[in-house]
C-alpha positions in Angstrom: 135.0 99.1 75.3 131.3 101.3 76.3 128.5 100.1 77.5 125.6 98.5 75.2 122.4 99.9 76.0 119.3 98.8 75.8 116.4 101.2 75.5 113.8 100.7 78.0 110.5 101.6 77.0 107.3 102.7 79.8 104.1 104.8 80.1 105.9 106.4 83.1 108.6 105.0 85.8 106.8 105.4 88.7 106.4 102.2 91.2 104.2 99.6 89.3 105.1 96.1 88.9 106.4 95.7 85.6 108.8 99.4 86.6 109.5 97.3 89.9 111.1 94.7 88.5 113.1 96.0 85.4 114.9 98.1 88.3 115.6 94.8 89.9 117.3 93.8 87.2 118.7 97.3 86.4 120.4 97.6 90.3 121.9 93.8 89.5 122.8 94.4 85.6 126.3 94.7 85.5 126.4 98.6 84.2 130.0 98.3 82.4 128.5 95.5 80.4 124.9 97.0 80.3 123.5 99.9 80.6 119.6 100.6 80.7 117.8 104.2 79.2 114.0 104.5 79.6 111.9 105.8 76.7 108.5 107.1 79.0 105.9 108.7 77.8 105.0 111.3 80.8 106.1 114.8 81.2 106.5 114.3 85.1 109.0 113.4 87.1 109.0 109.9 88.0 109.4 107.8 91.3 112.1 106.1 90.0 113.8 109.2 88.0 116.8 109.9 90.5 117.5 106.5 91.2 117.6 106.2 87.2 120.2 108.7 86.5 122.2 107.7 89.4 122.8 104.5 87.8 124.0 106.0 85.0 120.7 105.7 82.7 119.2 108.9 80.6 115.3 109.2 80.5 114.2 110.6 77.3 110.2 112.3 77.5 107.5 111.7 74.7 104.3 112.7 74.7 101.5 109.7 75.4 100.0 107.7 72.8 97.1 108.1 71.1 95.8 104.7 70.1 93.6 106.3 67.6 95.5 108.7 65.7 98.8 107.8 66.3 100.2 109.9 63.8 101.8 112.8 66.0 103.7 110.5 68.3 105.3 108.2 65.3 106.5 111.6 63.8 108.1 112.3 67.8 109.7 108.9 67.5 111.2 109.1 63.8 113.2 112.7 64.9 113.7 110.4 68.5 115.6 107.5 65.9 117.5 110.2 63.5 118.7 112.1 66.9 119.9 108.5 68.9 121.5 105.9 66.8 122.8 104.0 69.7 120.1 101.5 69.8 120.5 98.1 68.5 117.7 96.6 71.0 114.4 98.5 72.3 112.5 96.5 75.0 108.4 97.8 75.0 107.2 97.2 78.3 103.8 98.7 76.9 102.0 95.1 76.3 99.0 96.0 73.3 100.9 99.5 73.1 103.8 98.4 72.4 103.6 97.9 68.7 103.3 101.7 68.3 107.4 102.1 69.4 108.2 99.0 67.0 106.7 99.7 64.1 108.8 102.7 64.1 111.6 101.1 65.4 111.7 98.2 62.9 111.7 101.6 59.9 114.7 102.6 61.7 115.8 98.8 61.3 116.5 98.5 65.2 117.6 94.7 64.9 116.6 93.2 68.1 112.6 94.7 69.2 111.6 92.8 72.3 107.9 93.3 73.2 107.0 92.0 76.8 103.7 91.4 78.0 103.2 92.2 81.7 99.3 91.3 82.4 96.7 89.6 80.8 92.9 90.8 80.2 89.3 88.7 80.0 87.8 89.2 77.0 85.2 91.6 76.9 81.9 90.4 75.7 78.2 91.7 75.8 77.6 91.1 79.4 80.6 93.2 80.4 79.4 96.4 78.7 76.9 96.5 81.4 78.6 95.4 84.2 78.5 97.3 87.8 82.3 96.1 88.7 84.4 98.5 85.7 83.3 102.0 84.0 82.4 101.5 80.5 85.4 103.9 79.8 87.3 100.3 81.0 85.7 98.5 79.2 85.8 101.1 76.0 89.6 100.9 76.6 89.7 96.6 77.1 87.9 96.6 73.4 91.1 99.1 71.9 93.6 96.5 73.8 91.9 93.6 72.4 91.8 94.9 69.0 96.0 96.3 69.2 97.1 93.0 70.3 96.7 91.7 67.0 99.3 93.8 65.9 102.4 93.4 68.4 104.0 90.4 66.5 104.2 92.4 63.3 107.4 94.2 64.5 109.1 92.5 67.0 111.8 90.6 66.8 111.6 88.8 70.4 108.5 88.3 72.4 109.1 88.2 75.8 106.8 87.7 79.5 106.4 87.7 82.9 104.8 84.5 82.7 102.4 81.7 80.6 99.0 83.3 80.9 100.2 86.8 80.1 102.2 85.7 77.3 99.5 83.7 75.9 96.8 86.5 75.9 99.2 89.0 73.6 100.8 86.4 71.7 98.5 83.7 71.5 98.6 80.1 73.2 100.3 79.2 69.7 103.4 80.9 69.9 106.1 80.8 71.9 107.6 83.7 73.6 110.6 83.7 76.5 110.1 84.0 80.4 111.7 86.8 81.9 110.4 86.5 85.7 109.3 88.6 87.7 112.7 88.0 90.0 113.2 90.2 93.4 116.0 90.8 95.7 114.9 88.1 97.9 117.4 88.9 101.2 115.9 92.3 101.5 112.1 90.7 101.5 113.2 87.9 104.4 110.6 88.0 107.3 111.9 90.1 110.2 110.1 89.9 113.5 111.9 93.2 114.7 111.9 95.4 111.5 107.9 93.9 111.9 107.8 95.3 115.4 109.3 98.8 114.7 107.0 99.4 111.6 103.6 99.0 113.3 104.7 101.1 116.0 105.9 103.2 113.6 102.2 103.6 112.5 100.8 102.7 115.6 99.7 99.5 114.7 100.9 97.2 117.9 98.6 94.5 118.9 96.6 95.4 115.2 95.7 92.4 112.4 97.8 94.5 109.7 96.1 93.8 106.3 98.4 95.0 103.4 97.6 96.3 99.6 100.6 97.2 97.6 99.2 98.8 94.2 98.3 101.7 92.2 94.3 103.2 92.3 93.3 101.7 89.4 90.6 100.0 88.5 92.3 96.7 87.8 93.0 96.5 90.9 90.0 96.5 93.0 90.4 98.2 95.7 86.4 99.5 95.9 86.1 95.6 97.1 89.3 95.4 99.0 87.7 98.4 101.3 84.1 96.7 101.1 86.6 92.5 101.8 87.4 95.5 104.8 84.7 96.7 106.7 83.0 93.3 106.9 86.2 91.8 108.3 85.8 94.8 110.8 82.6 93.6 111.7 84.3 90.7 112.8 87.8 91.6 114.1 87.0 95.3 114.8 90.8 95.2 115.6 92.2 94.9 112.3 93.8 97.4 110.2 94.3 98.0 106.4 97.3 99.7 104.8 97.3 100.6 100.9 100.2 101.6 99.4 99.9 103.3 96.2 98.9 106.3 94.4 96.4 106.6 91.3 93.4 108.4 89.3 90.9 106.3 91.8 92.5 107.8 94.9 90.3 109.7 96.1 87.2 107.8 95.2 88.4 105.2 97.7 89.3 107.3 100.1 85.7 109.1 100.5 84.4 105.6 100.4 86.0 104.8 103.4 84.6 107.3 105.1 81.3 107.0 104.1 81.5 103.1 105.3 82.8 104.4 108.7 86.3 103.4 108.7 88.6 106.1 107.9 89.8 105.5 111.3 91.2 101.8 110.3 92.2 102.5 107.1 95.5 104.3 106.3 96.9 105.7 102.8 100.8 105.7 102.8 101.0 106.6 99.5 103.8 106.0 97.3 106.8 104.6 99.4 110.3 102.9 98.6 110.3 101.3 101.8 108.5 98.2 100.3 110.6 95.4 101.9 109.5 96.8 105.4 106.7 97.7 105.0 105.5 93.8 103.7 107.4 92.9 107.2 104.6 94.6 109.5 101.7 93.3 107.0 100.1 89.8 108.7 97.8 89.2 105.8 98.1 90.6 102.3 94.9 91.2 100.4 95.1 91.4 96.4 91.3 91.1 94.2 92.2 92.5 91.0 90.4 91.5 88.0 93.6 90.8 85.8 97.2 90.3 86.0 99.5 88.8 84.8 102.2 88.0 87.1 102.6 90.4 89.6 105.4 90.6 91.4 104.2 92.2 94.9 102.5 89.0 95.2 106.4 87.6 95.3 107.9 89.5 97.3 104.6 88.3 100.1 105.5 85.4 100.1 109.6 85.9 100.6 108.7 88.5 103.2 106.3 85.2 104.3 102.9 87.1 104.3 99.8 85.0 104.4 98.4 85.8 101.0 94.3 85.8 99.5 94.1 86.5 96.1 91.4 87.1 93.1 91.3 83.8 91.3 91.9 85.7 87.9 95.8 85.7 88.7 98.0 83.1 87.4 99.0 80.2 89.6 102.6 80.3 88.6 102.7 82.5 91.5 102.0 79.7 93.8 105.6 79.3 95.1 104.9 78.6 98.7 101.9 77.8 100.5 100.5 80.9 101.9 98.9 81.6 98.7 94.1 81.4 98.9 92.7 81.9 95.8 89.1 83.4 96.0 86.5 84.4 92.7 85.8 88.0 93.4 82.2 87.1 92.5 82.2 85.1 96.2 81.3 87.7 98.7 82.7 89.5 100.7 82.0 87.5 104.0 83.8 84.7 102.4 87.0 86.9 101.6 86.7 88.3 105.8 86.7 85.0 106.7 89.7 83.8 104.7 91.5 86.4 106.5 90.2 85.7 109.8 91.8 82.1 109.6 95.3 83.1 108.7 97.4 82.7 112.1 99.9 85.5 111.8 102.4 83.8 114.1 102.9 81.7 111.4 105.1 83.7 109.3 108.4 82.4 108.7 111.0 82.5 105.9 110.1 81.9 102.9 113.4 83.2 100.9 114.6 79.6 99.3 111.5 78.6 97.8 111.6 81.9 96.1 115.4 81.2 94.9 114.0 77.4 94.6 111.1 78.7 92.3 113.7 81.1 90.5 112.8 84.4 91.6 115.7 85.7 92.7 117.2 88.3 90.9 120.9 87.0 90.5 120.5 84.3 88.6 117.7 85.9 86.2 119.9 88.9 85.7 122.3 86.5 84.5 120.3 85.3 82.0 119.0 88.8 80.2 122.5 90.4 80.6 124.1 87.6 78.2 120.5 87.8 76.2 121.5 91.7 75.7 125.7 91.0 75.4 124.7 88.1 72.5 121.7 90.3 70.4 124.3 93.2 70.9 127.2 91.1 69.3 124.6 89.8 66.0 
């Protein structure tokens, strides 16, 4: 019997949180029974493309969605579904933009249409229009998303979310939804002092306090504030180093900010990496001052690796699986964040994997559940 083919819908399969999450499931799932294909909205090759194809998945490229004039996109998607009638399940990870592919999927009578919530954005108030923290362009994008989210439920048959906060934001607090945890391969992140030592040596960070961050260089992640925090930390603890993993449109601006603060010798831009579990081993602290998130998989990974975390209090408390997480407001001074980092004792890193499994964020049990869900839907 041929495997059920599930169409996973993303913007592009780079190493973002949602993308990494679905790849964790894809690696674990029984691909003789359930196979993933990917519909993406960028033409360029992405970080996970080779692995997807090696696992037997197809990647289909669409044009980017213009939310103000979606007609061209609808036409392209209709042509796609006319050509590909093998899908009975479409699983969209586009958050508010899921309303666009799900609308056409419903038109083509695809029986299982999943809208998946991955983020929770604060509402835009009058004060936001004059805020210095985010650009006018970003505020305008938020306004569009706040309008689009009203339409997401219209054409979905199933609602999924990474956590309560994201689901309540996208679907409404009165709406029930299914939790699909941002599960990880826990064993890969188990703390190993020898790997930590090896990686610190590789990057010339022996005897340094290594502050880590993994995330796309986009306004949501608040890298500018992260760099300011680090600059405040260096004044008190000159033997500190900041390691930032990822790429994105704001990377150059952050590099310039680092230079303007005169701390470029202490800041390491590693770009997109495949060895994320190993990099977590050398982090002594993980600092994550995002403006908004859903339920960040990086914070699950950091805890699995025993890394102490200082994160913004906008992030859902559902990530609190261990005692290694401290939440602070991004409205607090950078000096307060720096003080919290200073108080971390790197020698207290240990094995948290049992807590991650107990919290139901291990990939093995979670994959069994989603596999059975897909199989059930395909049999209806």
